[in-house]
N, C-alpha and C positions, 0 to 999 in steps of 0.2 A: 638827815632824814632822806633816804634814797627812794625816789618815786620813778616809775616807768612811764613813758609817754609814747604810745603807738600813734603815728601820724600818717597823713598823706601829703607828701611834698612833691609828688610827681605822678604821672599817669593821668587817666581821664578824670579823676576826682581832685586833681591838684587845685583847681579854682575854688572848690568848696573847702579844701583842707588847709591851705596855706594860712588863711587868717586865723584859724583856730590855734595854729602854732604860735602866732603872735600873741593871742589871748592868754595862752598858758604861760608864755614868757613874761607877760606883763604881771600876771598874778604872782609868779615865783619871785620876780624882782621886787614887788611891793612887800611881800612877806619877809624876804631875806633882808631888805633894807630896814624893816621894823624889828629885826632881831631874830627872825626865823621862827621855828616851832619848838617850844620848850627849850629855847636858847640855842637850838641847832639850825643851821642853814639847810634849805632844801637842795639836794643834788638831783638833777633831772637826767635820766638816761633815756635817750630817744631812739626810736626805730621807725624808719619810713617804709611802709608797705608797698609803695609805688602803685597804689590802687588795686593791688592783687590780694583777694581774700585769703588765699593760701599763705601769703606772707604774714598775715595777722597771727596765724598759728605759730609760725617760726618766731615771730617777734615775742609772743607771750612766753614761749619756752626759753628763749634767750634771756629775757628780762628777769624772769623768775629764777631760773636755774643757774645762769651764768653771772648775772649782775646783782642778784639778791635784793630786788626792790621790795618795798613793803606793800605797794599797791600799784595798780596801773590806771592811768588816765588815757582813755581811748579803748578801742580803735574809733575811727570816724563813722563808718557806714554800718547799716544793718547787716549787709552781706559779710563784711569783715567780722562783725561782732558775733554773728551766729556761729562762725567757725572758732573764733578766739575764746568764746565763753566755755567751750568744751575743754580747752586747755586750762583755763582759769579754775574750772571746777576740779579737774584732776590734780592740779598743782596747789589748790587751796589758797588762792590769792584774790583779793578784792579787785574787781574790774568795773570801771565806770566809763562807758562809751561817751563820746562827745556829741554825737548827732543821731545815732541809731534810733529809729522811731517805728520800726515795723511792729505791728500788733503781736502780742504774745511772746516777744523775744526773751523776756526774763523768766517766763513761767518754768517752774521746776528747778530754778537755779538757786544756789545758796550764795555764790560769790559774785554773781552778775547783778548789778544794779544800774538804774538809769536816771539821770537828772534831765530827762527829756520827756516830752509828752507824746502819747500814742498817736500815730498818724491817722488812724480811723476816727478817733475822738475829735481831732482838730478839723478834719474834713467835714464831719457831721455838724460841727459848730458853724462852719461856713454855710452849708446848705440850709440850716435852721435860720441863720441870720438873713440870708437873701429872701427866704420865704416870708419871714416876719416883717421885712421892710418893703415888701411889695415888688421885688424884682421878679419879673415873669420867668418862671422856671418849671414849666410843665413837661417839656421835652428836652432831651439831651443827646449828644453824641460824645463818645469817649475816644480820645486820641492818645496813644502812648508810643514811646520810643522802645522798640522791641529788643534792641541790643544794649540797653541800659538796664541793669538788673533791678534797681530800685523803681524805675519808671515802669518796667514790664510788670512787676508785682502789683503796683498800684493800679495800673490800667486794666489788668486782666482779672484781678481779684477784689481789690479794695473798692474802687469806684463803682463797679456794677452793683455790688451788694448795697452800698450806702445810698446810691441814687434810688434804687428800688425801695429801700426802707423809707426814704423821704417822699415816696409817691411820685417820683420823676421818671417818666417813661424814657427808655434809652435803647439805642441799637447795639449791635455787637461791637465790642471794642475794635478800633481801627489801628492797626500797627503801622509804624513808620520806621524805617531803618536809619539809624544815625549815620552809618558809614556811607550809604549811597545818598541819602537825604534828598530825594525828589518826592515831594508829597503833593504834587499838582493834582494827580488823579484822586487821592484821598480827600483833598480839600474840595474838589469838584463834587464828590459824593456828599460831603457835608452841606455844601451850598444847596444841593438839590433837595435834601431833606429839611434844610433850614430850621434847625433846632433852636429853642430859646437860649440854651447855653451849650458850650463845648467844654467838657471836663478834660483838662490836659494834664497828663502825667509825663513830666520831662524835667531834666535838669536845666538850669538857666539858659545856657547857650542854645540847647535844642528847643526849649520853649520859645525863645525869641524867633527862631526860624519858622516854627509852626504858626505862631501868631501872625507874623508878617505875610506868610503865604495865604492864610485864611482871609486876612484883610485885603490882600492884593486881588483876591478873587471875589471880594464884595461881601464877605460875611459881616453882618451888623450886630449880631447878638453878643452876649457876654461870654468871655473866656475865663474859666475859673480853674483853680488848682489847689492842692494841699500845700504842705510845708516844703515840698520838693523844690519848687522854684521861688520860695520866699526869700529871695536874695536882695539885699539893698541896691545892687547894681542892675536889677532887672528893668527898672524904668529906663535907664540909659540904653540897655540892650534892645528893648522893645521900640524905643523912639516914639514917634507920633502914633504908631499903630497900637500902643499899649494902653491908651486911655480906656478906663472901665474894666481892665483886667483885675481879677480878684483872687486872693489866696489867703492862707492862714499863716501867722507867725507866732512863735512862742516867746518873742521878746519885742518890746516896744520901748524905744529910747526915751520917750517922754513919760514913762511910767513913774519913775522916781528920780530925784537928783543923782543918786548913785548910778542909775542906769544911763543917764545922760553923760555923766563924766566918763564912764566906761566906754561908751560909744565914741566919744571924742578921742580917748586914748588909743582905742583900737584903730581908728582911721589914721591917727598920727603915727602909730607904731608900724602899721602896714606900709604907709608912704615911705618911711625910712628904709624899708626893705624892698622898695620898688614894686609894691603890690597896690594896685588901684582899688580902693574901697570907698564907697559912698556912705557906709555905715556898718554897724555890727550886725551880723547874721545871728539868729537864735542859737545856732551851733557854736558860734564864737562865745556868746554869753554863757552857754552851758559849759564850755571848756574852761572858761575863767572861773565860774562858780565851783566847779568840781575841785579845783585846787584849794579853795577856801573851805569847802565842805570837808575835805581830807584834813586840813589844818584843824578844824573844829573837833573832829573825832580823835585825832592824834593827841590833842591837848587834853581832851576829856578823859582819855584812857591813860595818859601819862606814858605813852609809848616812847621808847628811847632811841630806836633805830640801831640798837646793838646787834651785830650779826649773830652773836651767840644766842640771842632771844628771838630770832627772826620768825620761826614757825609759830611760836606762841603769840607774838605781837601781830602777825597777820590774822590770827584767829580773833584777837581782841578787836581789831579794826572791823571785821565783819560783824561781830556781836554788837558793836556800838552803833551800827546802822539801824538796828531794829528800834522803831519808835522815834527816830531822830526828827527834829525840826530844824529848819535851816532858813536863814534870810540872806539873800544875795541880790545881784542885779536882775535876776529872773523874777523875783517876787519876795514877799514877806511871809515868814512862818510856813515855808514849804514843807509838806509832809509827803509820805510815800504810801501808796496803796499797793500792798505786795512789795515788789522791788522797783516800782515805777513811781517817779515823782508826779504829783498832781500840780499842773501848771495852768495859768490862764491861757486863753487863746485870743489873738488879736486879728480881726478880719480886716485885711488891708485892701484898699482900692487904689490903683495907680491913676493919678491925675496929673497931666502935663509932665510926666516923667518922674513925679515924686510920690512917695508913699503917703497916703492919708488913711486915717483910721475910720473904717466904715462902721464897725461894731466891735464889741469885745465880750468875751465869756469868762466869768471868774473861774478860778481853779475849783475842781470838785472837792468836796470834803473827803478825808481819809476814813 
C-alpha cells in the first residue's frame, strides 16, 4: 500500500516539521508490525519541501505521477497546502495536510481534507475562555512576524477580526521582521499603550524573542496566541518570562490513555533521532492519526494497492471520506464538517515552564 508523505525536514519550518516525520514513522511501524493493511505493508514515499511552498507542488506531482501513491499525507503548513491542493485536485488524489489550519483552506475542494482544526475557531475559543474566567481583556495590541507567512496572515487578518468580534479594542497590528529582529521600538510602543493583553502571531522561536523583549521592558499583562506557537517546547524557550502566556492546542496528552502513550512514544522516537521534544505537538498527533485514518478507509473499501487499479482506488478513497467517523489520539468519534475535522480545543497556560490546562472546549457537532 503505497502512500506519499510531503514533509518539512529542512528550512525555516524544520523545527515544526521534523517531529511530524517521527509521528508518521511510528504509525507506519505499528501498522506494519501488526500485519499491515489488508495483509499488505505500507510503503512510504517521502518528499522534503525544504519549507518552500512551490516545492509542495513539485512533491505532489512527483508522488502522484511518478511514484503512483494512493494518497498523500501532508504537506505541513497552510502555505504549502494552498499550493499543493491545486495539484491534488487536478491529479484526483486524496491529500491530508498534517498541520494546515488557515480558515477556508479546503473550501471548494474534492480531494483536500484536513484532520486539523480551523485557526480562527481555536483562537475564538481562547478569547471566550479568558473572558469567561475573568481575565481582564478589554484592550489589546497585536504583534506579528511580518516575514513568516503564517504569522503575517494571523496577525494582519485573523486576530484583528476575532478580537473585534470578542469586543476587545485593539490597535493596528505591529509588524516585527524576523530577519532583523530588533523589536525594542515596537515593545516600547506597547508598553506606552499598556494593553490588557498582547495577541502574538509567531512561530515558537520568534514568539520567545517577542515575549522576552516585552518582559524586559516591563510589560506585565497577558500574552496570548493561537495554535501557531502551541509547541510543547515553548515553556523552555520562554524561560521565566513565559509564566501566564496562553495559547490553544488541538491535542492534550492527558486526554486519553492512548494520547499519553503516543506522547511518550513521540518524545522517545524524537530523542533517538537527536530531536529535542518535551512532548507531542498537535501537528504530530494529526500526522500520526492521518495514517490510521487512511488505514481505516482502505480497509473499509477493500483497496488493494494494485497499480492497474490506481485511478479507481484513488476515487474509492475519496468517496469513503464522506460521512466518516474516526477515533484516534486526537479524540473519539471525530467527524468532519465539510472537509475539516471537528476537534476539541485546549486552552493552555504556561506555569513555571510547563503546560497546564486552563480550560477546554469540546469539538463542535458536525
